[in-house]
C-alpha positions as CSV (number, residue, x, y, z in Angstrom):
1,M,0.0,0.0,0.0
2,F,2.8,2.4,0.9
3,L,4.5,1.9,-2.5
4,Q,1.2,2.3,-4.3
5,L,0.5,5.6,-2.6
6,L,4.1,6.7,-3.3
7,R,3.7,6.0,-7.0
8,I,0.6,8.2,-7.1
9,C,1.9,11.1,-4.9
10,L,5.4,11.4,-6.2
11,P,4.5,12.4,-9.8
12,T,1.8,14.8,-8.5
13,A,4.4,16.5,-6.2
14,V,6.9,16.8,-9.0
15,L,4.4,18.2,-11.4
16,L,3.1,20.8,-8.9
17,G,6.7,21.8,-8.0
18,A,8.3,21.9,-11.4
19,A,5.6,23.2,-13.8
20,P,5.3,27.0,-13.7
21,V,1.8,27.3,-15.1
22,K,0.9,31.0,-15.4
23,A,-2.4,32.8,-16.1
24,M,-0.8,36.1,-17.1
25,P,-0.7,37.0,-20.8
26,L,2.1,35.0,-22.5
27,I,3.2,34.8,-26.1
28,S,2.2,31.3,-27.1
29,E,2.9,31.1,-30.8
30,I,4.7,33.2,-33.4
31,F,4.4,32.9,-37.2
32,Y,6.8,35.3,-38.9
33,D,7.9,33.7,-42.2
34,A,5.2,32.4,-44.6
35,A,6.2,30.1,-47.5
36,G,5.2,32.9,-49.9
37,A,4.4,36.5,-49.2
38,D,4.1,37.4,-45.5
39,G,1.3,39.9,-45.9
40,G,-1.9,38.7,-44.2
41,H,-0.3,35.5,-42.9
42,V,2.0,36.6,-40.0
43,F,0.5,36.3,-36.5
44,V,1.3,36.3,-32.8
45,E,-0.9,34.2,-30.5
46,I,-1.3,35.2,-26.8
47,W,-2.4,33.0,-24.0
48,G,-4.1,34.4,-20.8
49,T,-7.1,34.3,-18.5
50,A,-10.4,34.5,-20.4
51,G,-11.8,38.0,-20.1
52,T,-8.5,39.8,-19.5
53,A,-8.5,43.2,-21.2
54,L,-5.5,43.8,-23.4
55,S,-5.8,47.6,-23.6
56,G,-2.5,49.2,-22.5
57,L,-0.4,46.2,-23.7
58,V,1.9,46.3,-26.7
59,L,3.8,43.8,-28.8
60,E,7.3,45.0,-29.9
61,G,9.5,43.6,-32.6
62,V,13.2,43.9,-31.6
63,N,15.9,43.8,-34.3
64,G,18.6,41.3,-33.4
65,S,21.2,43.3,-35.3
66,N,21.1,46.4,-33.2
67,G,18.2,46.2,-30.7
68,S,16.1,48.8,-32.5
69,I,12.3,48.5,-32.2
70,T,10.9,47.5,-35.6
71,H,7.2,47.4,-34.6
72,T,5.1,48.6,-31.7
73,L,1.6,47.2,-31.8
74,A,-1.0,48.6,-29.4
75,L,-3.3,45.8,-28.4
76,S,-7.0,46.1,-27.7
77,G,-9.9,43.7,-27.0
78,T,-10.2,40.9,-24.4
79,I,-8.9,37.4,-24.3
80,P,-11.8,35.1,-25.4
81,G,-13.2,32.1,-23.5
82,D,-10.6,29.6,-24.8
83,G,-7.7,31.8,-23.5
84,L,-6.1,32.3,-26.9
85,F,-6.0,35.8,-28.6
86,V,-4.6,36.0,-32.1
87,V,-3.0,39.2,-33.4
88,A,-2.9,38.8,-37.2
89,S,-1.2,40.8,-39.9
90,D,-3.1,42.9,-42.4
91,R,-2.8,41.8,-46.0
92,G,-3.2,45.4,-47.2
93,D,-7.0,45.8,-47.3
94,G,-7.8,45.7,-43.5
95,A,-8.4,42.0,-43.5
96,S,-6.2,39.0,-42.8
97,D,-5.9,35.4,-44.0
98,V,-5.1,34.1,-40.5
99,P,-7.9,32.0,-39.2
100,E,-9.2,32.8,-35.7
101,A,-7.8,36.3,-35.9
102,D,-9.1,38.5,-33.0
103,L,-7.2,41.7,-33.9
104,V,-5.8,42.7,-37.3
105,L,-2.9,45.1,-37.5
106,A,-0.3,46.1,-40.0
107,F,3.0,44.4,-39.2
108,D,5.6,41.8,-40.4
109,F,8.0,40.6,-37.7
110,Q,11.5,39.7,-39.0
111,N,13.1,36.4,-39.4
112,G,15.7,35.4,-36.8
113,P,17.8,36.4,-35.1
114,D,15.1,38.7,-33.6
115,S,12.8,39.0,-30.6
116,V,9.1,39.7,-29.9
117,V,8.3,41.3,-26.6
118,L,4.9,41.6,-24.8
119,R,5.0,44.7,-22.7
120,G,2.5,46.0,-20.1
121,V,2.2,49.3,-18.3
122,D,4.6,48.0,-15.6
123,G,7.2,46.4,-17.8
124,V,7.8,43.3,-19.8
125,L,5.3,40.5,-19.4
126,D,6.9,38.0,-21.8
127,A,9.7,38.0,-24.4
128,V,10.7,35.5,-27.0
129,G,14.0,35.6,-28.9
130,Y,14.6,33.2,-31.8
131,G,17.5,32.3,-34.0
132,V,21.3,32.3,-33.6
133,F,22.6,35.5,-32.1
134,G,26.2,36.4,-32.9
135,P,28.6,38.6,-31.0
136,G,27.3,42.1,-30.7
137,Q,23.8,41.2,-31.6
138,V,20.8,41.9,-29.3
139,F,18.8,39.1,-27.7
140,A,15.7,40.5,-26.0
141,G,14.2,37.2,-25.0
142,E,14.4,35.0,-21.9
143,G,17.1,32.4,-21.0
144,F,18.5,31.2,-24.4
145,P,16.9,31.8,-27.8
146,A,14.4,29.4,-29.3
147,A,15.1,27.9,-32.7
148,D,14.5,29.9,-35.9
149,A,11.5,28.5,-37.7
150,A,11.9,28.0,-41.4
151,A,9.5,29.4,-44.0
152,G,6.0,28.0,-43.5
153,E,6.7,26.9,-39.9
154,S,5.8,28.5,-36.6
155,L,7.4,28.8,-33.2
156,A,5.1,27.6,-30.4
157,R,5.2,26.9,-26.7
158,H,5.0,23.2,-25.8
159,F,2.2,24.2,-23.4
160,A,0.6,27.7,-23.9
161,N,0.3,28.3,-20.2
162,R,3.7,27.0,-19.1
163,D,6.6,29.4,-18.8
164,T,10.0,28.6,-17.4
165,D,11.5,31.9,-18.5
166,H,13.7,30.0,-20.9
167,N,12.8,30.3,-24.6
168,A,14.9,27.3,-25.8
169,L,13.0,25.0,-23.3
170,D,9.5,26.5,-23.7
171,F,9.3,26.7,-27.5
172,G,9.5,24.3,-30.4
173,V,9.0,24.5,-34.1
174,L,5.7,23.4,-35.7
175,A,5.6,22.3,-39.3
176,A,2.2,23.9,-39.6
177,A,1.0,27.0,-37.7
178,T,-2.0,26.6,-35.3
179,P,-3.5,30.0,-34.6
180,G,-6.2,29.9,-32.0
181,T,-5.3,26.3,-30.9
182,A,-2.7,25.3,-28.3
183,P,-2.1,22.5,-25.8
184,L,-2.4,23.4,-22.1
185,M,-0.6,21.8,-19.1
186,L,-3.3,20.5,-16.7
187,L,-2.3,20.2,-13.1
188,P,-4.0,18.1,-10.5
189,E,-5.8,19.9,-7.7
190,P,-3.5,20.7,-4.8
191,G,-5.9,18.9,-2.5
192,S,-4.9,15.7,-4.3
193,L,-1.4,16.1,-3.1
194,V,-2.5,16.9,0.5
195,L,-4.6,13.7,0.6
196,C,-1.7,11.6,-0.8
197,M,0.8,13.0,1.7
198,A,-1.7,12.5,4.6
199,G,-2.2,8.9,3.5
200,L,1.6,8.4,3.4
201,A,2.0,9.9,6.9
202,G,-0.8,7.7,8.3
203,L,0.8,4.6,6.9
204,A,4.2,5.6,8.4
205,V,2.6,6.1,11.8
206,F,0.8,2.8,11.5
207,G,4.0,1.1,10.5
208,R,5.9,2.4,13.5
209,R,3.1,1.2,15.9
210,V,3.0,-2.2,14.3
211,G,6.8,-2.4,14.5
């Protein structure tokens, strides 16, 4: 019985302690290099708590060559019920070819090495740098850079709501972009861990009494 409880409780404890699941707005996917023309296809997907107002937040493109800001996109609207908000690029006529677009703006983020920063009124909320940065170049992301996606591929979090503050660990390359869709890390209720640990403690006490 002790070993059975341990097998249940240990993975739960590890998951709760090692998985930084966050509800704040995070950059969950970036598509910056279409197989053809970029116009109307580029997008940034943001994960956050449903109903969160995005007014006052901006997305910035940071040039890896010199750190200059290539784009500053003022966000508006609220995060929908599924937690995913898609900022899509304008194809030139006010519309976008990105499915699930929640906000259409004029922009085209550069290929790597570059960075995309999500900034709030109090500072940076999230930042993703991608590509190979050479000496003297400016990485504005977190930890180490994520890979540089090839044309037609996107850069996406392994779990939209998981952030270790390390781009290389958090992001991977998708062969096909998935705007408006993302996997989430689901955690067991903390009460489950409490019950497990209480059971282990009870067995330990019982074992000492029997011994």
